[in-house]
KETORDO-161781 format. One line per 8 residues: number of its first residue (from 1); their letters; for each residue x, y, z of N, C-alpha, C. Coordinates in nm, 3 decimals, decimal comma. Atoms other than C-alpha are relative to their C-alpha. Last residue first. Layout:
BEGIN
NUM = A = X:Y:Z:X:Y:Z:X:Y:Z; ...
***
This chain:
BEGIN
183 = FLGDDEVV = 0,070:-0,054:0,110:2,173:-1,144:-1,243:0,097:-0,004:-0,127; 0,123:0,050:0,005:2,296:-1,376:-0,972:-0,097:0,051:-0,121; 0,080:-0,094:0,093:2,645:-1,317:-1,052:-0,143:-0,053:-0,016; -0,012:0,032:0,146:2,830:-1,585:-0,867:-0,104:0,058:-0,105; 0,076:0,109:0,012:2,711:-1,504:-0,511:0,006:-0,059:-0,152; -0,052:0,104:-0,083:3,000:-1,267:-0,453:-0,069:-0,137:-0,021; -0,142:0,028:0,060:2,890:-1,055:-0,737:0,054:-0,122:0,062; 0,038:0,073:0,125:2,531:-1,062:-0,613:0,128:-0,042:-0,053
175 = LSKLKELA = 0,006:0,145:-0,048:2,675:-0,967:-0,275:-0,045:-0,079:-0,107; -0,107:0,075:-0,028:2,835:-0,652:-0,434:-0,018:-0,148:0,057; -0,072:0,018:0,114:2,528:-0,540:-0,607:0,119:-0,093:0,040; 0,068:0,109:0,056:2,322:-0,596:-0,282:0,078:-0,045:-0,145; -0,031:0,137:-0,077:2,564:-0,380:-0,100:-0,062:-0,103:-0,070; -0,153:0,029:0,009:2,531:-0,112:-0,356:0,052:-0,107:0,059; -0,006:0,045:0,133:2,156:-0,140:-0,381:0,141:-0,018:-0,030; 0,048:0,140:0,003:2,139:-0,105:-0,001:0,023:-0,071:-0,130
167 = RFQITRVA = -0,082:0,088:-0,065:2,345:0,200:0,005:-0,034:-0,158:-0,013; -0,106:0,004:0,064:2,120:0,358:-0,243:0,121:-0,093:0,072; 0,013:0,064:0,138:1,815:0,257:-0,094:0,130:-0,009:-0,068; 0,000:0,148:-0,029:1,937:0,368:0,261:-0,005:-0,087:-0,122; -0,133:0,026:-0,019:2,026:0,704:0,109:0,025:-0,134:0,036; -0,091:-0,003:0,119:1,702:0,742:-0,062:0,128:-0,033:0,034; 0,037:0,125:0,074:1,510:0,638:0,261:0,082:-0,019:-0,116; -0,077:0,108:-0,065:1,716:0,898:0,456:-0,051:-0,129:-0,067
159 = GESKGITD = -0,143:-0,015:0,010:1,594:1,164:0,219:0,089:-0,107:0,053; -0,031:0,040:0,133:1,244:1,052:0,253:0,135:-0,004:-0,043; 0,039:-0,108:0,109:1,268:1,101:0,621:0,020:-0,078:-0,137; -0,103:-0,074:0,046:1,260:0,792:0,858:-0,035:0,088:-0,097; -0,017:-0,131:-0,087:0,996:0,621:1,064:0,129:0,072:-0,012; -0,119:0,023:-0,103:1,026:0,275:0,897:0,029:0,119:0,071; -0,011:0,152:-0,059:0,666:0,266:0,752:0,122:-0,012:0,085; 0,104:0,028:-0,109:0,616:0,640:0,697:0,015:-0,128:0,060
151 = AIEKNDLE = -0,028:-0,080:-0,126:0,946:0,656:0,521:-0,092:0,003:0,098; -0,114:0,059:-0,062:0,861:0,369:0,282:0,018:0,082:0,130; 0,060:0,105:-0,050:0,516:0,526:0,201:0,111:-0,067:0,079; 0,060:-0,054:-0,116:0,710:0,849:0,114:-0,073:-0,103:0,084; -0,089:-0,049:-0,109:0,960:0,667:-0,089:-0,076:0,053:0,127; -0,092:-0,130:0,033:0,716:0,495:-0,309:0,067:0,020:0,125; 0,046:-0,122:-0,055:0,585:0,132:-0,245:0,094:0,119:-0,029; 0,018:-0,127:0,078:0,654:-0,121:-0,492:-0,061:0,108:0,066
143 = NIYKLIIV = 0,137:-0,059:-0,009:0,596:-0,418:-0,272:-0,022:0,105:-0,082; 0,084:0,127:0,004:0,907:-0,632:-0,396:-0,149:0,055:0,004; -0,013:0,073:0,131:1,116:-0,322:-0,519:-0,084:-0,130:0,010; -0,001:-0,077:0,138:1,056:-0,061:-0,275:-0,008:-0,078:-0,104; 0,109:-0,104:0,022:0,926:-0,233:0,039:-0,003:0,064:-0,117; 0,137:0,095:-0,002:1,159:-0,552:0,007:-0,106:0,113:-0,016; -0,004:0,056:0,117:1,470:-0,304:-0,055:-0,139:-0,083:-0,033; 0,014:-0,091:0,113:1,383:-0,077:0,215:-0,005:-0,072:-0,142
135 = QQYNDPLK = 0,131:-0,082:0,007:1,333:-0,340:0,474:-0,039:0,095:-0,113; 0,095:0,107:0,040:1,635:-0,559:0,374:-0,144:0,068:-0,008; 0,000:0,000:0,117:1,850:-0,235:0,418:-0,087:-0,111:-0,070; 0,059:-0,126:0,066:1,729:-0,156:0,744:0,012:-0,017:-0,151; 0,150:-0,002:-0,029:1,788:-0,533:0,856:-0,057:0,123:-0,072; 0,040:-0,059:-0,124:2,154:-0,550:0,726:-0,162:0,023:-0,004; 0,002:-0,152:-0,004:2,178:-0,740:0,395:-0,031:0,049:0,140; -0,139:-0,035:-0,038:2,239:-1,115:0,390:0,035:0,151:0,034
127 = RIVKKLRI = -0,014:0,020:-0,132:1,871:-1,183:0,374:0,146:0,011:0,049; 0,074:-0,111:-0,074:1,860:-1,012:0,044:0,016:-0,009:0,148; -0,083:-0,126:-0,010:2,120:-1,243:-0,102:-0,072:0,125:0,078; -0,131:0,035:-0,082:1,937:-1,562:-0,006:0,078:0,121:0,022; 0,043:0,005:-0,137:1,599:-1,414:-0,132:0,115:-0,028:0,090; 0,041:-0,130:-0,048:1,753:-1,324:-0,454:-0,037:-0,004:0,144; -0,119:-0,083:-0,011:1,905:-1,671:-0,502:-0,010:0,141:0,057; -0,073:0,057:-0,103:1,574:-1,835:-0,440:0,135:0,073:0,033
119 = NTLKINTQ = 0,056:-0,032:-0,117:1,405:-1,604:-0,658:0,059:-0,039:0,118; -0,014:-0,157:-0,014:1,643:-1,646:-0,945:-0,055:0,044:0,126; -0,140:-0,011:-0,058:1,633:-2,021:-0,907:0,020:0,142:0,036; 0,008:0,054:-0,130:1,235:-2,008:-0,924:0,151:0,015:0,062; 0,069:-0,099:-0,079:1,246:-1,782:-1,217:0,020:-0,055:0,138; -0,091:-0,121:0,025:1,488:-2,017:-1,420:-0,053:0,105:0,114; -0,123:0,035:-0,074:1,286:-2,323:-1,309:0,091:0,119:0,019; 0,011:0,006:-0,144:0,975:-2,160:-1,424:0,108:-0,034:0,092
111 = KEPNIHDS = 0,017:-0,116:-0,059:1,119:-2,066:-1,744:-0,029:-0,003:0,128; -0,119:-0,057:-0,009:1,231:-2,423:-1,800:0,000:0,156:0,035; -0,076:0,027:-0,115:0,896:-2,550:-1,714:0,152:0,055:0,009; -0,075:0,114:0,022:0,705:-2,334:-1,952:0,091:-0,046:0,106; -0,102:-0,008:0,081:0,461:-2,076:-1,819:0,081:-0,121:-0,018; 0,023:0,014:0,127:0,133:-2,119:-1,660:0,098:0,009:-0,109; 0,047:0,139:0,047:0,213:-2,214:-1,312:-0,017:-0,011:-0,148; 0,017:0,014:0,152:0,365:-1,862:-1,260:0,001:-0,143:-0,051
103 = PDAMRDDI = 0,129:-0,028:0,052:0,300:-1,812:-0,892:-0,026:-0,002:-0,149; -0,008:-0,074:0,127:0,605:-1,998:-0,782:-0,140:0,018:-0,069; 0,129:0,018:0,073:0,622:-2,091:-0,420:0,017:0,083:-0,117; 0,075:-0,125:0,022:0,968:-2,120:-0,292:-0,111:-0,026:-0,086; 0,152:0,037:0,047:1,093:-2,469:-0,171:-0,079:0,140:-0,020; 0,005:-0,003:0,160:1,483:-2,397:-0,170:-0,144:-0,022:-0,050; 0,099:0,103:0,037:1,463:-2,287:0,193:-0,029:-0,004:-0,139; 0,094:-0,028:0,083:1,777:-2,072:0,261:-0,088:-0,119:-0,046
95 = EEIVKNKR = -0,048:0,016:0,144:1,971:-2,160:0,562:-0,127:0,017:-0,098; 0,065:0,128:0,097:1,878:-2,046:0,894:0,072:0,018:-0,138; -0,088:-0,022:0,110:2,056:-1,838:1,174:-0,022:-0,127:-0,086; -0,025:0,086:0,134:1,770:-1,839:1,415:0,122:0,043:-0,086; -0,128:-0,029:0,020:1,778:-1,674:1,762:0,048:-0,099:-0,118; -0,064:0,126:0,072:1,436:-1,825:1,796:0,160:0,009:-0,020; 0,031:0,127:-0,056:1,282:-1,572:2,025:0,074:-0,135:-0,036; -0,036:-0,015:-0,138:1,481:-1,274:1,891:-0,033:-0,137:0,093
87 = YYDVVLNH = -0,158:0,036:-0,005:1,436:-1,379:1,537:0,062:-0,003:0,140; -0,021:0,133:0,031:1,060:-1,412:1,579:0,153:-0,034:0,010; 0,034:0,090:-0,128:1,037:-1,093:1,781:0,038:-0,145:-0,046; -0,105:-0,019:-0,084:1,206:-0,903:1,468:-0,015:-0,099:0,135; -0,138:0,047:0,055:0,981:-1,066:1,218:0,102:0,023:0,106; 0,034:0,130:-0,001:0,678:-0,962:1,435:0,127:-0,091:-0,046; -0,029:0,052:-0,140:0,804:-0,629:1,480:-0,035:-0,151:0,016; -0,129:-0,018:-0,026:0,819:-0,592:1,094:0,042:-0,038:0,145
79 = AIRFVWSS = -0,072:0,113:0,076:0,469:-0,717:1,042:0,150:0,001:0,040; 0,020:0,126:-0,085:0,352:-0,472:1,311:0,053:-0,115:-0,059; -0,081:-0,009:-0,131:0,543:-0,182:1,139:-0,053:-0,132:0,081; -0,155:0,043:0,020:0,408:-0,291:0,803:0,057:-0,003:0,130; 0,002:0,136:0,029:0,052:-0,257:0,933:0,127:-0,068:-0,024; 0,043:0,055:-0,143:0,104:0,090:1,083:0,011:-0,159:-0,018; -0,123:-0,013:-0,080:0,266:0,194:0,743:-0,028:-0,075:0,136; -0,095:0,093:0,047:-0,044:0,060:0,563:0,128:-0,006:0,068
71 = FPYKGKKY = 0,041:0,127:-0,054:-0,267:0,267:0,774:0,099:-0,101:-0,023; 0,106:0,070:0,059:-0,094:0,590:0,660:-0,025:-0,131:0,050; -0,036:0,117:0,087:0,127:0,791:0,862:-0,111:-0,081:-0,035; -0,106:-0,015:0,092:0,101:1,143:0,993:0,008:-0,101:-0,093; -0,075:-0,131:-0,013:-0,244:1,097:1,143:0,110:0,011:-0,097; -0,050:-0,056:0,124:-0,510:0,834:1,149:0,081:0,131:0,039; 0,034:-0,122:0,020:-0,533:0,683:1,499:0,064:0,047:-0,138; -0,040:-0,062:0,117:-0,512:0,307:1,546:-0,054:0,131:-0,014
63 = KKLNQWVK = -0,098:-0,090:-0,045:-0,601:0,199:1,892:0,060:0,073:-0,115; 0,074:-0,134:-0,068:-0,940:0,082:1,775:0,112:0,067:0,039; 0,057:-0,088:0,095:-0,750:-0,176:1,539:-0,057:0,143:0,051; -0,033:-0,131:-0,025:-0,549:-0,328:1,803:-0,050:0,098:-0,094; -0,015:-0,006:-0,149:-0,684:-0,686:1,807:0,026:0,158:0,049; 0,126:-0,008:-0,052:-0,757:-0,652:1,441:-0,014:0,009:0,132; 0,076:-0,111:0,082:-0,409:-0,548:1,327:-0,149:-0,003:0,070; -0,045:-0,123:-0,096:-0,253:-0,810:1,589:-0,081:0,132:-0,043
55 = FFADETLD = 0,069:0,026:-0,138:-0,458:-1,088:1,423:0,037:0,119:0,083; 0,140:-0,055:0,016:-0,340:-0,928:1,082:-0,093:-0,033:0,105; -0,003:-0,140:0,012:0,017:-0,971:1,194:-0,143:0,059:-0,024; -0,018:-0,076:-0,101:-0,024:-1,313:1,322:-0,015:0,148:0,003; 0,124:0,038:-0,080:-0,167:-1,458:1,014:0,011:0,083:0,137; 0,093:-0,092:0,055:0,129:-1,292:0,824:-0,130:-0,015:0,071; -0,035:-0,135:-0,045:0,378:-1,444:1,077:-0,105:0,091:-0,067; 0,049:-0,010:-0,156:0,206:-1,796:1,029:0,019:0,144:0,049
47 = EAIENEVR = 0,125:0,001:-0,026:0,239:-1,760:0,651:-0,048:0,015:0,141; 0,047:-0,121:0,064:0,593:-1,641:0,661:-0,154:0,009:0,010; 0,034:-0,100:-0,118:0,706:-1,917:0,906:-0,073:0,120:-0,069; 0,111:0,054:-0,080:0,678:-2,200:0,643:-0,028:0,109:0,105; 0,132:0,005:0,064:0,872:-1,998:0,393:-0,128:-0,046:0,089; 0,027:0,127:0,063:1,155:-1,912:0,616:-0,136:-0,003:-0,061; 0,002:0,113:-0,087:1,189:-1,542:0,711:-0,008:-0,130:-0,089; -0,077:-0,027:-0,125:1,279:-1,197:0,567:0,001:-0,130:0,082
39 = FFIYRYVP = -0,130:-0,022:0,024:1,173:-1,231:0,206:0,083:0,015:0,129; -0,059:0,109:0,059:0,839:-1,375:0,309:0,147:0,009:-0,030; -0,053:0,104:-0,099:0,771:-1,117:0,563:0,051:-0,109:-0,070; -0,103:-0,072:-0,091:0,749:-0,834:0,300:0,053:-0,103:0,099; -0,125:0,002:0,079:0,585:-1,065:0,052:0,099:0,068:0,097; -0,042:0,136:0,008:0,303:-1,154:0,306:0,145:-0,007:-0,069; -0,063:0,050:-0,139:0,256:-0,793:0,396:0,059:-0,127:-0,018; -0,122:-0,088:-0,031:0,221:-0,700:0,032:0,056:-0,049:0,128
31 = TVLEDYVL = -0,114:0,051:0,084:-0,018:-1,010:-0,024:0,127:0,093:0,015; -0,070:0,129:-0,024:-0,231:-0,932:0,275:0,116:-0,049:-0,076; -0,139:-0,021:-0,055:-0,284:-0,549:0,228:0,063:-0,156:0,034; -0,071:-0,090:0,075:-0,583:-0,515:-0,013:0,149:-0,018:0,047; -0,013:0,027:0,135:-0,764:-0,833:0,110:0,097:0,084:-0,089; -0,084:0,132:-0,017:-0,719:-0,755:0,481:0,032:-0,032:-0,163; -0,121:-0,054:-0,031:-0,866:-0,400:0,410:0,092:-0,106:-0,010; -0,039:-0,086:0,115:-1,159:-0,554:0,240:0,153:0,049:0,021
23 = AFAETDGG = -0,054:0,121:0,117:-1,198:-0,820:0,505:0,061:0,079:-0,129; -0,141:0,057:-0,031:-1,190:-0,528:0,770:0,052:-0,088:-0,113; -0,105:-0,106:0,017:-1,474:-0,356:0,591:0,128:-0,048:0,026; -0,012:-0,014:0,146:-1,669:-0,675:0,592:0,113:0,107:-0,042; -0,081:0,107:0,033:-1,613:-0,711:0,968:0,048:-0,010:-0,154; 0,029:0,048:0,137:-1,761:-0,382:1,036:0,082:-0,100:-0,050; 0,040:0,145:-0,017:-1,695:-0,357:1,408:-0,044:-0,053:-0,118; 0,141:-0,011:-0,061:-1,667:0,041:1,448:-0,061:-0,141:0,002
15 = QAKVVLKD = -0,010:-0,037:-0,129:-1,297:0,009:1,392:-0,144:0,000:0,066; -0,036:0,122:-0,090:-1,382:-0,177:1,078:0,027:0,031:0,145; 0,116:0,107:0,000:-1,581:0,118:0,944:0,033:-0,122:0,074; 0,103:-0,052:-0,082:-1,301:0,353:1,017:-0,113:-0,082:0,038; -0,062:0,012:-0,124:-1,047:0,138:0,858:-0,102:0,046:0,104; 0,012:0,130:-0,044:-1,269:0,117:0,545:0,060:-0,026:0,145; 0,142:0,020:-0,045:-1,273:0,490:0,529:-0,042:-0,140:0,038; 0,030:-0,078:-0,123:-0,896:0,514:0,551:-0,155:-0,015:0,058
7 = IDLNKAM = -0,027:0,086:-0,120:-0,844:0,228:0,309:-0,050:0,094:0,127; -0,034:-0,091:-0,119:-1,037:0,419:0,045:0,031:-0,074:0,127; 0,058:0,019:-0,136:-0,986:0,166:-0,242:0,020:0,121:0,101; 0,127:-0,030:0,037:-0,884:0,280:-0,591:-0,079:-0,025:0,134; 0,018:-0,135:-0,063:-0,526:0,308:-0,504:-0,152:0,026:-0,009; 0,129:-0,067:0,080:-0,466:-0,071:-0,537:-0,019:0,141:0,057; 0,131:0,003:-0,082:-0,149:-0,172:-0,344:-0,088:0,071:-0,111
***
């Protein structure tokens, strides 16, 4: 996420009804929220849940109070809850969808294929992890949040995040070996 926008000021404006300020907040957060959701659900569902997340953010914006946690943590918490609700409602045990979007259209076909296959395998392996491991791995390595931001998002201490991250990486490594050496 870009650090040059003052999200807090934009949120205050958006809480006052400034739709342009909310649009800037949306533009800043939509990609990381989508990535977070994408690695946890089927591709077709990820877009819908991302839309639902920002709809809920807009609906509940006036309830948000700046405090201990940053606004982005509040948004990720909403996204997380939607993912949990999705699985509760659908009791889904899904197979990996092999149709992953590849943002790198400009590179050669062989490299595109390798990237796509790696992303498919990575998504498959990540989804085998326990929920809290998935959260930390996606927030840290896909969305590139720091440990403080992750701690704020999941409601744990930075030390707990480091522990979860270490355990998640160990588990991920063992799953990758089981999955024929993803890397």
